[in-house]
N, CA, C and O atoms as CSV, one atom per row, in Angstrom:
chain,resi,resn,atom,element,x,y,z
A,1,MET,N,N,-34.638,-32.623,-29.137
A,1,MET,CA,C,-33.589,-32.988,-28.208
A,1,MET,C,C,-32.319,-32.181,-28.483
A,1,MET,O,O,-31.672,-31.673,-27.567
A,2,LEU,N,N,-31.983,-32.080,-29.769
A,2,LEU,CA,C,-30.797,-31.325,-30.155
A,2,LEU,C,C,-30.957,-29.846,-29.805
A,2,LEU,O,O,-30.014,-29.200,-29.348
A,3,LEU,N,N,-32.150,-29.327,-30.024
A,3,LEU,CA,C,-32.436,-27.930,-29.680
A,3,LEU,C,C,-32.281,-27.701,-28.178
A,3,LEU,O,O,-31.780,-26.652,-27.772
A,4,LEU,N,N,-32.691,-28.642,-27.355
A,4,LEU,CA,C,-32.561,-28.532,-25.905
A,4,LEU,C,C,-31.093,-28.528,-25.481
A,4,LEU,O,O,-30.714,-27.757,-24.599
A,5,VAL,N,N,-30.275,-29.361,-26.082
A,5,VAL,CA,C,-28.858,-29.435,-25.730
A,5,VAL,C,C,-28.138,-28.151,-26.138
A,5,VAL,O,O,-27.392,-27.579,-25.343
A,6,VAL,N,N,-28.356,-27.699,-27.364
A,6,VAL,CA,C,-27.679,-26.492,-27.859
A,6,VAL,C,C,-28.193,-25.259,-27.115
A,6,VAL,O,O,-27.399,-24.401,-26.730
A,7,GLY,N,N,-29.475,-25.160,-26.911
A,7,GLY,CA,C,-30.054,-24.024,-26.180
A,7,GLY,C,C,-29.601,-24.006,-24.728
A,7,GLY,O,O,-29.354,-22.943,-24.158
A,8,GLY,N,N,-29.495,-25.186,-24.136
A,8,GLY,CA,C,-29.034,-25.284,-22.745
A,8,GLY,C,C,-27.603,-24.820,-22.590
A,8,GLY,O,O,-27.263,-24.186,-21.591
A,9,SER,N,N,-26.759,-25.123,-23.561
A,9,SER,CA,C,-25.361,-24.689,-23.464
A,9,SER,C,C,-25.255,-23.171,-23.553
A,9,SER,O,O,-24.459,-22.564,-22.837
A,10,PHE,N,N,-26.054,-22.551,-24.427
A,10,PHE,CA,C,-26.040,-21.089,-24.506
A,10,PHE,C,C,-26.607,-20.464,-23.230
A,10,PHE,O,O,-26.107,-19.441,-22.764
A,11,GLY,N,N,-27.630,-21.067,-22.677
A,11,GLY,CA,C,-28.207,-20.558,-21.431
A,11,GLY,C,C,-27.218,-20.655,-20.277
A,11,GLY,O,O,-27.089,-19.719,-19.488
A,12,LEU,N,N,-26.519,-21.780,-20.175
A,12,LEU,CA,C,-25.529,-21.944,-19.117
A,12,LEU,C,C,-24.369,-20.970,-19.294
A,12,LEU,O,O,-23.801,-20.484,-18.316
A,13,LYS,N,N,-24.025,-20.693,-20.536
A,13,LYS,CA,C,-22.947,-19.739,-20.797
A,13,LYS,C,C,-23.321,-18.364,-20.235
A,13,LYS,O,O,-22.502,-17.710,-19.590
A,14,GLU,N,N,-24.546,-17.934,-20.479
A,14,GLU,CA,C,-24.991,-16.625,-19.986
A,14,GLU,C,C,-25.040,-16.594,-18.455
A,14,GLU,O,O,-24.623,-15.608,-17.847
A,15,PHE,N,N,-25.534,-17.642,-17.838
A,15,PHE,CA,C,-25.608,-17.668,-16.378
A,15,PHE,C,C,-24.226,-17.679,-15.734
A,15,PHE,O,O,-24.010,-17.010,-14.723
A,16,THR,N,N,-23.291,-18.428,-16.306
A,16,THR,CA,C,-21.941,-18.436,-15.735
A,16,THR,C,C,-21.250,-17.100,-15.939
A,16,THR,O,O,-20.467,-16.680,-15.088
A,17,GLN,N,N,-21.519,-16.426,-17.043
A,17,GLN,CA,C,-20.931,-15.102,-17.268
A,17,GLN,C,C,-21.442,-14.105,-16.236
A,17,GLN,O,O,-20.671,-13.288,-15.733
A,18,ILE,N,N,-22.715,-14.163,-15.918
A,18,ILE,CA,C,-23.286,-13.287,-14.885
A,18,ILE,C,C,-22.627,-13.579,-13.542
A,18,ILE,O,O,-22.329,-12.662,-12.777
A,19,ARG,N,N,-22.404,-14.846,-13.265
A,19,ARG,CA,C,-21.776,-15.238,-12.003
A,19,ARG,C,C,-20.364,-14.660,-11.885
A,19,ARG,O,O,-20.001,-14.103,-10.850
A,20,TYR,N,N,-19.567,-14.796,-12.954
A,20,TYR,CA,C,-18.198,-14.299,-12.905
A,20,TYR,C,C,-18.145,-12.768,-12.880
A,20,TYR,O,O,-17.252,-12.194,-12.256
A,21,ASP,N,N,-19.072,-12.115,-13.537
A,21,ASP,CA,C,-19.126,-10.649,-13.481
A,21,ASP,C,C,-19.449,-10.174,-12.066
A,21,ASP,O,O,-18.883,-9.191,-11.588
A,22,ALA,N,N,-20.359,-10.876,-11.407
A,22,ALA,CA,C,-20.718,-10.509,-10.035
A,22,ALA,C,C,-19.541,-10.726,-9.091
A,22,ALA,O,O,-19.311,-9.908,-8.201
A,23,GLN,N,N,-18.792,-11.812,-9.268
A,23,GLN,CA,C,-17.621,-12.054,-8.422
A,23,GLN,C,C,-16.560,-10.989,-8.646
A,23,GLN,O,O,-15.929,-10.533,-7.692
A,24,ARG,N,N,-16.357,-10.588,-9.890
A,24,ARG,CA,C,-15.371,-9.566,-10.199
A,24,ARG,C,C,-15.778,-8.226,-9.568
A,24,ARG,O,O,-14.929,-7.470,-9.094
A,25,HIS,N,N,-17.062,-7.950,-9.569
A,25,HIS,CA,C,-17.553,-6.704,-8.977
A,25,HIS,C,C,-17.375,-6.706,-7.459
A,25,HIS,O,O,-17.059,-5.667,-6.879
A,26,ARG,N,N,-17.571,-7.850,-6.806
A,26,ARG,CA,C,-17.426,-7.942,-5.353
A,26,ARG,C,C,-15.973,-7.878,-4.909
A,26,ARG,O,O,-15.688,-7.469,-3.783
A,27,LYS,N,N,-15.057,-8.277,-5.775
A,27,LYS,CA,C,-13.654,-8.338,-5.389
A,27,LYS,C,C,-12.917,-7.016,-5.578
A,27,LYS,O,O,-11.688,-6.996,-5.513
A,28,ARG,N,N,-13.602,-5.947,-5.802
A,28,ARG,CA,C,-12.955,-4.641,-5.926
A,28,ARG,C,C,-12.287,-4.298,-4.596
A,28,ARG,O,O,-12.876,-4.496,-3.533
A,29,LEU,N,N,-11.067,-3.787,-4.654
A,29,LEU,CA,C,-10.309,-3.476,-3.448
A,29,LEU,C,C,-10.528,-2.038,-3.043
A,29,LEU,O,O,-10.780,-1.178,-3.887
A,30,ASP,N,N,-10.433,-1.775,-1.756
A,30,ASP,CA,C,-10.463,-0.386,-1.311
A,30,ASP,C,C,-9.130,0.275,-1.691
A,30,ASP,O,O,-8.156,-0.433,-1.948
A,31,PRO,N,N,-9.064,1.595,-1.731
A,31,PRO,CA,C,-7.875,2.283,-2.262
A,31,PRO,C,C,-6.571,1.929,-1.562
A,31,PRO,O,O,-5.540,1.822,-2.226
A,32,GLU,N,N,-6.579,1.742,-0.245
A,32,GLU,CA,C,-5.336,1.423,0.451
A,32,GLU,C,C,-4.803,0.051,0.044
A,32,GLU,O,O,-3.608,-0.103,-0.209
A,33,LEU,N,N,-5.685,-0.942,-0.019
A,33,LEU,CA,C,-5.246,-2.272,-0.433
A,33,LEU,C,C,-4.816,-2.271,-1.897
A,33,LEU,O,O,-3.865,-2.955,-2.276
A,34,GLU,N,N,-5.519,-1.501,-2.707
A,34,GLU,CA,C,-5.144,-1.419,-4.114
A,34,GLU,C,C,-3.779,-0.770,-4.260
A,34,GLU,O,O,-3.005,-1.145,-5.140
A,35,ALA,N,N,-3.476,0.204,-3.403
A,35,ALA,CA,C,-2.168,0.856,-3.443
A,35,ALA,C,C,-1.073,-0.117,-3.029
A,35,ALA,O,O,0.042,-0.051,-3.544
A,36,GLN,N,N,-1.380,-1.015,-2.107
A,36,GLN,CA,C,-0.383,-2.007,-1.716
A,36,GLN,C,C,-0.085,-2.956,-2.857
A,36,GLN,O,O,1.040,-3.440,-2.986
A,37,VAL,N,N,-1.082,-3.226,-3.687
A,37,VAL,CA,C,-0.883,-4.110,-4.827
A,37,VAL,C,C,-0.251,-3.354,-5.990
A,37,VAL,O,O,0.631,-3.874,-6.674
A,38,ASN,N,N,-0.704,-2.127,-6.208
A,38,ASN,CA,C,-0.217,-1.313,-7.314
A,38,ASN,C,C,1.073,-0.620,-6.888
A,38,ASN,O,O,1.055,0.192,-5.963
A,39,VAL,N,N,2.176,-0.921,-7.535
A,39,VAL,CA,C,3.489,-0.415,-7.129
A,39,VAL,C,C,3.594,1.091,-7.357
A,39,VAL,O,O,4.239,1.777,-6.565
A,40,GLN,N,N,2.985,1.622,-8.406
A,40,GLN,CA,C,3.078,3.057,-8.694
A,40,GLN,C,C,2.409,3.877,-7.605
A,40,GLN,O,O,2.942,4.916,-7.213
A,41,ARG,N,N,1.261,3.446,-7.104
A,41,ARG,CA,C,0.576,4.180,-6.045
A,41,ARG,C,C,1.193,3.891,-4.682
A,41,ARG,O,O,0.995,4.659,-3.741
A,42,GLN,N,N,1.931,2.805,-4.566
A,42,GLN,CA,C,2.519,2.417,-3.292
A,42,GLN,C,C,3.528,3.459,-2.833
A,42,GLN,O,O,3.640,3.704,-1.632
A,43,SER,N,N,4.261,4.079,-3.745
A,43,SER,CA,C,5.239,5.089,-3.346
A,43,SER,C,C,4.545,6.279,-2.699
A,43,SER,O,O,5.101,6.873,-1.775
A,44,ASN,N,N,3.356,6.645,-3.149
A,44,ASN,CA,C,2.620,7.746,-2.531
A,44,ASN,C,C,2.209,7.409,-1.108
A,44,ASN,O,O,2.298,8.258,-0.221
A,45,VAL,N,N,1.768,6.196,-0.881
A,45,VAL,CA,C,1.354,5.775,0.458
A,45,VAL,C,C,2.567,5.755,1.386
A,45,VAL,O,O,2.470,6.168,2.542
A,46,LEU,N,N,3.703,5.279,0.891
A,46,LEU,CA,C,4.912,5.238,1.714
A,46,LEU,C,C,5.375,6.638,2.082
A,46,LEU,O,O,5.833,6.865,3.202
A,47,GLU,N,N,5.262,7.577,1.154
A,47,GLU,CA,C,5.651,8.952,1.456
A,47,GLU,C,C,4.739,9.554,2.522
A,47,GLU,O,O,5.209,10.282,3.396
A,48,ASP,N,N,3.449,9.261,2.458
A,48,ASP,CA,C,2.516,9.750,3.474
A,48,ASP,C,C,2.860,9.185,4.844
A,48,ASP,O,O,2.853,9.915,5.835
A,49,GLU,N,N,3.160,7.900,4.908
A,49,GLU,CA,C,3.534,7.276,6.182
A,49,GLU,C,C,4.847,7.848,6.714
A,49,GLU,O,O,5.002,8.022,7.923
A,50,TYR,N,N,5.787,8.140,5.823
A,50,TYR,CA,C,7.062,8.725,6.242
A,50,TYR,C,C,6.842,10.102,6.852
A,50,TYR,O,O,7.484,10.450,7.843
A,51,GLU,N,N,5.946,10.883,6.275
A,51,GLU,CA,C,5.631,12.204,6.828
A,51,GLU,C,C,4.992,12.080,8.204
A,51,GLU,O,O,5.277,12.886,9.090
A,52,LYS,N,N,4.136,11.089,8.397
A,52,LYS,CA,C,3.517,10.879,9.710
A,52,LYS,C,C,4.575,10.515,10.751
A,52,LYS,O,O,4.515,10.991,11.885
A,53,ILE,N,N,5.539,9.680,10.376
A,53,ILE,CA,C,6.573,9.247,11.310
A,53,ILE,C,C,7.493,10.408,11.669
A,53,ILE,O,O,7.973,10.487,12.800
A,54,GLN,N,N,7.744,11.306,10.727
A,54,GLN,CA,C,8.602,12.454,11.008
A,54,GLN,C,C,7.998,13.370,12.058
A,54,GLN,O,O,8.730,14.029,12.796
A,55,GLN,N,N,6.678,13.424,12.136
A,55,GLN,CA,C,6.009,14.303,13.086
A,55,GLN,C,C,6.048,13.762,14.514
A,55,GLN,O,O,5.821,14.518,15.460
A,56,VAL,N,N,6.328,12.483,14.688
A,56,VAL,CA,C,6.352,11.868,16.012
A,56,VAL,C,C,7.693,12.160,16.685
A,56,VAL,O,O,8.750,12.028,16.067
A,57,ASN,N,N,7.638,12.559,17.957
A,57,ASN,CA,C,8.849,12.832,18.714
A,57,ASN,C,C,9.315,11.534,19.365
A,57,ASN,O,O,8.726,11.072,20.342
A,58,LEU,N,N,10.380,10.951,18.813
A,58,LEU,CA,C,10.868,9.663,19.311
A,58,LEU,C,C,11.953,9.815,20.378
A,58,LEU,O,O,12.395,8.815,20.943
A,59,ASP,N,N,12.389,11.039,20.663
A,59,ASP,CA,C,13.444,11.237,21.649
A,59,ASP,C,C,12.924,11.197,23.080
A,59,ASP,O,O,13.686,10.897,23.999
A,60,GLU,N,N,11.659,11.490,23.285
A,60,GLU,CA,C,11.114,11.586,24.642
A,60,GLU,C,C,10.066,10.504,24.904
A,60,GLU,O,O,8.995,10.809,25.428
A,61,TRP,N,N,10.343,9.273,24.559
A,61,TRP,CA,C,9.400,8.206,24.827
A,61,TRP,C,C,9.842,7.431,26.055
A,61,TRP,O,O,11.017,7.435,26.423
A,62,LYS,N,N,8.894,6.774,26.676
A,62,LYS,CA,C,9.157,6.007,27.879
A,62,LYS,C,C,8.639,4.593,27.683
A,62,LYS,O,O,7.509,4.399,27.233
A,63,ASN,N,N,9.450,3.616,28.014
A,63,ASN,CA,C,9.039,2.225,27.911
A,63,ASN,C,C,8.290,1.848,29.186
A,63,ASN,O,O,8.870,1.852,30.272
A,64,ILE,N,N,7.021,1.526,29.060
A,64,ILE,CA,C,6.193,1.184,30.214
A,64,ILE,C,C,5.816,-0.285,30.113
A,64,ILE,O,O,5.184,-0.711,29.146
A,65,ARG,N,N,6.208,-1.049,31.115
A,65,ARG,CA,C,5.921,-2.479,31.124
A,65,ARG,C,C,4.482,-2.716,31.573
A,65,ARG,O,O,4.013,-2.107,32.535
A,66,GLY,N,N,3.804,-3.588,30.881
A,66,GLY,CA,C,2.447,-3.955,31.250
A,66,GLY,C,C,2.451,-5.085,32.260
A,66,GLY,O,O,3.485,-5.715,32.483
A,67,PRO,N,N,1.308,-5.347,32.873
A,67,PRO,CA,C,1.253,-6.416,33.872
A,67,PRO,C,C,1.374,-7.788,33.230
A,67,PRO,O,O,0.937,-8.001,32.099
A,68,ARG,N,N,1.965,-8.702,33.958
A,68,ARG,CA,C,2.064,-10.082,33.509
A,68,ARG,C,C,0.714,-10.756,33.740
A,68,ARG,O,O,-0.089,-10.261,34.530
A,69,PRO,N,N,0.450,-11.875,33.067
A,69,PRO,CA,C,-0.852,-12.535,33.238
A,69,PRO,C,C,-1.124,-12.977,34.677
A,69,PRO,O,O,-2.281,-13.045,35.091
A,70,TRP,N,N,-0.086,-13.273,35.432
A,70,TRP,CA,C,-0.305,-13.746,36.803
A,70,TRP,C,C,-0.348,-12.598,37.813
A,70,TRP,O,O,-0.631,-12.823,38.990
A,71,GLU,N,N,-0.070,-11.371,37.366
A,71,GLU,CA,C,-0.109,-10.218,38.268
A,71,GLU,C,C,-1.496,-9.587,38.229
A,71,GLU,O,O,-2.184,-9.625,37.209
A,72,ASP,N,N,-1.894,-9.005,39.365
A,72,ASP,CA,C,-3.153,-8.277,39.421
A,72,ASP,C,C,-2.936,-6.914,38.771
A,72,ASP,O,O,-2.031,-6.176,39.160
A,73,SER,N,N,-3.753,-6.582,37.798
A,73,SER,CA,C,-3.527,-5.350,37.032
A,73,SER,C,C,-3.738,-4.103,37.893
A,73,SER,O,O,-3.064,-3.096,37.675
A,74,ARG,N,N,-4.648,-4.141,38.858
A,74,ARG,CA,C,-4.870,-2.954,39.708
A,74,ARG,C,C,-3.659,-2.681,40.592
A,74,ARG,O,O,-3.229,-1.536,40.731
A,75,ASP,N,N,-3.116,-3.730,41.182
A,75,ASP,CA,C,-1.914,-3.558,42.003
A,75,ASP,C,C,-0.760,-3.038,41.158
A,75,ASP,O,O,-0.001,-2.174,41.597
A,76,PHE,N,N,-0.633,-3.556,39.963
A,76,PHE,CA,C,0.454,-3.140,39.090
A,76,PHE,C,C,0.296,-1.673,38.689
A,76,PHE,O,O,1.278,-0.932,38.646
A,77,GLN,N,N,-0.946,-1.249,38.394
A,77,GLN,CA,C,-1.186,0.147,38.045
A,77,GLN,C,C,-0.851,1.071,39.206
A,77,GLN,O,O,-0.289,2.148,39.004
A,78,GLU,N,N,-1.192,0.654,40.418
A,78,GLU,CA,C,-0.864,1.470,41.589
A,78,GLU,C,C,0.652,1.593,41.763
A,78,GLU,O,O,1.151,2.661,42.119
A,79,GLN,N,N,1.383,0.504,41.513
A,79,GLN,CA,C,2.840,0.553,41.592
A,79,GLN,C,C,3.408,1.499,40.538
A,79,GLN,O,O,4.329,2.264,40.825
A,80,GLN,N,N,2.875,1.452,39.341
A,80,GLN,CA,C,3.352,2.336,38.275
A,80,GLN,C,C,3.091,3.793,38.623
A,80,GLN,O,O,3.949,4.645,38.396
A,81,ARG,N,N,1.922,4.089,39.169
A,81,ARG,CA,C,1.607,5.473,39.538
A,81,ARG,C,C,2.508,5.979,40.652
A,81,ARG,O,O,2.941,7.132,40.644
A,82,SER,N,N,2.785,5.098,41.615
A,82,SER,CA,C,3.669,5.532,42.699
A,82,SER,C,C,5.081,5.777,42.186
A,82,SER,O,O,5.749,6.691,42.669
A,83,ARG,N,N,5.555,5.001,41.234
A,83,ARG,CA,C,6.867,5.213,40.643
A,83,ARG,C,C,6.903,6.512,39.835
A,83,ARG,O,O,7.908,7.222,39.850
A,84,GLN,N,N,5.821,6.822,39.136
A,84,GLN,CA,C,5.774,8.059,38.357
A,84,GLN,C,C,5.774,9.276,39.271
A,84,GLN,O,O,6.381,10.301,38.958
A,85,ASN,N,N,5.090,9.155,40.401
A,85,ASN,CA,C,5.051,10.292,41.337
A,85,ASN,C,C,6.417,10.535,41.976
A,85,ASN,O,O,6.749,11.674,42.304
A,86,LYS,N,N,7.207,9.489,42.156
A,86,LYS,CA,C,8.547,9.639,42.731
A,86,LYS,C,C,9.494,10.328,41.754
A,86,LYS,O,O,10.380,11.075,42.170
A,87,ASP,N,N,9.310,10.081,40.456
A,87,ASP,CA,C,10.194,10.672,39.444
A,87,ASP,C,C,9.853,12.093,39.253
A,87,ASP,O,O,10.481,12.775,38.443
């Protein structure tokens, strides 16, 4: 009986260790998420995003309103096209 209790505790210890190792392996983050968590790598990601934003031309953008839920989208698109042709 004593052998069963002591042996069972060692067996359960090994099985729970395998379980926690498997969970740790599954929880590995992809590089972007890891960079968001890791502050040292986060500065590199921010610099990359800043370079992307610099390439965008923000002076020549146009605000285009989308259709409201109660408006028919085809009619609204036709109105937008006619307004663009007038400009």
